[in-house]
N, C-alpha and C positions, 0 to 999 in steps of 0.2 A: 671462490673460483672450484669450478667442478673438475674432476679428473681429465676430462678430455679439452680442457682449455677454456670452456665456455663459461662466461661469467654468469653466476646466480645470484640473485639478491641476498643481501644479508641484513638481519636485524642490527640494531645499534649494538646491541652487546658483542657482535661478531658472530653469532651462530646463524643458523640458516633462516631465512625469512618465512614467517608464519602466514604470508599474505595468500589468499584464497585465490585460486585461478578463476577467470571470468569467462565466459562462454563467448566461443567466436561469432563474427557476424554471421557466419553460415548457420549456426544453430539458431540465431535470433531471425533469421530470414523467413517470411512466409506467414507472418501473423495475419495477413488480410483477411478474407472472408470466413476461412476455416473456423476461426475463433473469434466470435463477436463479443461475447459477455466479458466485462472486465474481471469479475472473479474467476472466470475460467482461465484467462490470461494470467492472472496472477498466481493461481494454483499451479499452472504449466510451468511458469519461470520458477517457482519456488521448488518444485521438483527438479527441475534441471540445476539450480544452484546447490541444492541439497547434496546431489552426488559429488561436489567439490569439497564439501566440508569434512574436516576430520571426523573419524569415528566418535570420539568423546564429545564433540560438538553436537552431532547428530542425535546421539543419544540425550543429551542435555534438552535439545529443541523437542524431540518427541514427548521427554517427560514434561515439559512445559506446555506443550499442547493438550497433552491429557489432563493435566491439573486445570489449565484454562476451561476446558470443555467440561470438568466436573462441577467446576464453579457456575458455568452457565447453565446446567442441566438441573442444579440443586438450588438456584435462586430463587428466593421468596420475593415478589415484588410487594413493598410495603405500601407504597401511595400509588394506586393504579391510575389516578387522575393525571399523573406526570407524564404516563404513557399513552393519553389519549388527547393529545392536544389537537384543537380546533384551531386551523389558521386564521378564522373569524375573529376570535376572541384574542390572537395573539398579535397580527400584523394589522397595519392600517389599512384601511378599505383601498387607497389608492395604490398601495403596493401591490395589493391582490389584485387589483384591475390590471397593472401593468404585466405581472406575472400571466395572468389568463390570457391576455391580448397577444404577448409575447411578440411584440414589434420594437424595433429601435426608437420609434417615436413615442411609444407608451413609456418606455425606460426613460426617455429624456424628459418627460413630462413630470417625472416625479423627483428627478435629480436637480439639485442646485450648486452652481459654482461658486464658492464664496471668493469675493475679491478682497483684496488687501486695502 
């Protein structure tokens, strides 16, 4: 309990909880047409949530992000053919046809429902 009598969450060991505060619905409202791309939404939410992390956690996340970026920037691809996948070599023609048509009937044509 806090000094003003309001109950505060406690950890199992009896100390104060280390649970992070979550953003309110008001903060989450308005993601409609202003922010369209998924990665933009992700970065926006990540920045909001980052404000609620303790200082040591923010430092750890920043170091991890920098380390990850260093690996990505210095990575030497050994087998370039793995990064140049041609769908015609990988997928069966009926699946590619269904994807290109992009209709419900096209997907139904390639699916089969097993019966017991």
